[in-house]
C-alpha positions as semicolon CSV with decimal commas, in nm:
position;residue;x (nm);y (nm);z (nm)
1;M;7,188;14,686;12,364
2;K;7,313;14,568;12,030
3;F;7,625;14,351;12,029
4;S;7,806;14,366;11,697
5;K;7,994;14,079;11,537
6;K;8,316;14,278;11,554
7;K;8,281;14,333;11,931
8;F;8,201;13,966;11,979
9;V;8,521;13,859;11,797
10;V;8,732;14,105;11,999
11;A;8,575;13,982;12,324
12;L;8,640;13,621;12,226
13;I;9,006;13,694;12,146
14;L;9,052;13,873;12,478
15;L;8,889;13,590;12,669
16;T;9,115;13,337;12,497
17;A;9,424;13,546;12,572
18;L;9,327;13,567;12,938
19;L;9,242;13,201;12,985
20;T;9,533;13,042;12,794
21;P;9,799;13,103;13,066
22;V;9,560;12,988;13,339
23;L;9,479;12,663;13,158
24;A;9,844;12,603;13,069
25;A;9,950;12,645;13,433
26;A;9,680;12,403;13,546
27;G;9,804;12,147;13,294
28;E;10,167;12,181;13,414
29;R;10,066;12,096;13,769
30;G;9,883;11,788;13,651
31;N;9,542;11,679;13,757
32;T;9,619;11,335;13,894
33;P;9,588;11,258;14,265
34;G;9,902;11,278;14,479
35;N;10,094;11,463;14,206
36;S;10,172;11,130;14,037
37;P;10,275;11,133;13,672
38;P;10,018;11,123;13,391
39;P;9,904;10,767;13,307
40;N;10,174;10,690;13,046
41;E;10,462;10,885;13,198
42;I;10,747;10,714;13,381
43;R;10,927;10,902;13,657
44;V;11,277;10,823;13,778
45;L;11,366;10,912;14,135
46;L;11,730;10,920;14,241
47;N;11,768;10,927;14,619
48;G;11,413;11,062;14,635
49;N;11,465;11,340;14,379
50;P;11,315;11,333;14,028
51;V;11,560;11,304;13,738
52;A;11,488;11,538;13,446
53;F;11,502;11,398;13,093
54;D;11,475;11,579;12,760
55;V;11,336;11,258;12,609
56;A;11,098;11,065;12,835
57;P;11,180;10,716;12,968
58;Q;10,988;10,438;12,794
59;I;10,888;10,080;12,850
60;I;11,015;9,870;12,560
61;G;10,972;9,494;12,555
62;G;10,870;9,498;12,922
63;R;11,187;9,684;13,029
64;T;11,210;10,042;13,148
65;M;11,454;10,223;12,923
66;V;11,604;10,561;13,016
67;P;11,830;10,811;12,838
68;M;12,178;10,704;12,950
69;R;12,350;11,041;12,972
70;A;12,085;11,192;13,201
71;I;12,079;10,898;13,440
72;F;12,458;10,856;13,455
73;E;12,521;11,227;13,502
74;A;12,259;11,232;13,780
75;L;12,458;10,948;13,938
76;G;12,774;11,161;13,917
77;A;12,939;10,995;13,616
78;E;13,097;11,153;13,309
79;V;12,965;11,021;12,979
80;E;13,135;11,010;12,640
81;W;12,972;10,910;12,309
82;H;13,190;10,740;12,044
83;Q;13,023;10,803;11,708
84;E;13,257;10,577;11,507
85;T;13,170;10,267;11,715
86;S;12,818;10,365;11,832
87;S;12,935;10,306;12,187
88;V;12,928;10,491;12,516
89;T;13,180;10,508;12,798
90;A;13,090;10,637;13,142
91;V;13,332;10,696;13,426
92;T;13,182;10,720;13,774
93;A;13,299;10,950;14,051
94;D;13,479;10,657;14,216
95;G;13,659;10,563;13,892
96;A;13,449;10,270;13,765
97;V;13,442;10,250;13,385
98;I;13,121;10,136;13,214
99;R;13,113;10,064;12,840
100;L;12,831;9,956;12,614
101;T;12,747;9,955;12,244
102;I;12,417;10,033;12,072
103;G;12,242;9,712;11,965
104;M;12,461;9,486;12,182
105;D;12,340;9,328;12,507
106;T;12,685;9,323;12,671
107;I;12,781;9,585;12,928
108;Y;13,136;9,609;13,062
109;V;13,201;9,734;13,412
110;N;13,575;9,769;13,472
111;D;13,630;9,533;13,176
112;I;13,410;9,262;13,331
113;A;13,131;9,164;13,090
114;D;12,768;9,119;13,191
115;T;12,461;9,058;12,976
116;M;12,171;9,304;12,987
117;D;11,816;9,184;12,935
118;A;11,753;9,462;12,681
119;V;11,984;9,615;12,423
120;P;12,073;9,984;12,421
121;Q;11,911;10,174;12,136
122;I;11,888;10,526;12,000
123;I;11,552;10,700;12,034
124;E;11,506;11,065;11,935
125;G;11,884;11,107;11,926
126;R;11,937;10,970;12,278
127;T;12,098;10,644;12,388
128;F;11,836;10,448;12,582
129;V;11,950;10,178;12,822
130;P;11,772;9,948;13,070
131;A;11,740;10,147;13,392
132;R;11,807;9,854;13,623
133;F;12,133;9,743;13,461
134;V;12,294;10,084;13,435
135;A;12,200;10,185;13,788
136;Q;12,328;9,855;13,927
137;A;12,646;9,898;13,721
138;V;12,734;10,196;13,941
139;G;12,638;10,014;14,260
140;A;12,292;10,164;14,309
141;N;11,982;9,978;14,427
142;V;11,685;9,988;14,191
143;D;11,314;9,926;14,250
144;W;11,006;9,962;14,029
145;D;10,683;10,106;14,170
146;G;10,430;9,985;13,914
147;D;10,136;10,162;14,078
148;N;10,302;10,502;14,038
149;R;10,513;10,410;13,731
150;E;10,834;10,510;13,908
151;V;11,190;10,380;13,889
152;I;11,339;10,430;14,235
153;I;11,719;10,442;14,246
154;N;11,913;10,473;14,570
155;S;12,288;10,514;14,555
């Protein structure tokens, strides 16, 4: 049986079309034990549930930085960006007001100043803040699981 070059190319295209969704689905599930994140990914769990981010959390200068809006909204706060001052205001469900400014290490909770150990910064159009300080600003407890690269927040 003679197998022409044209038939071979068609068979190869069909095989690729059939296998692509299967391989993509396998990649989405991850191949690490215990469904832990890939080696460089950081997960944030709020009361045991994963928080979704459109820009991934990062470790910068030894501090875990997270997109502020996503974490505050997951904690039940409303967030407002002030372009003219490069600052953010968040109001929690119980009325606490949190303010911070990009590039400044001061955070205000109900007009009481505290100093963060990392400054907020903009990455990929998102305001990144130190996970521990912002979660504690709304009264949550924060832990870091270094083995699984997880920030664990309990409110």
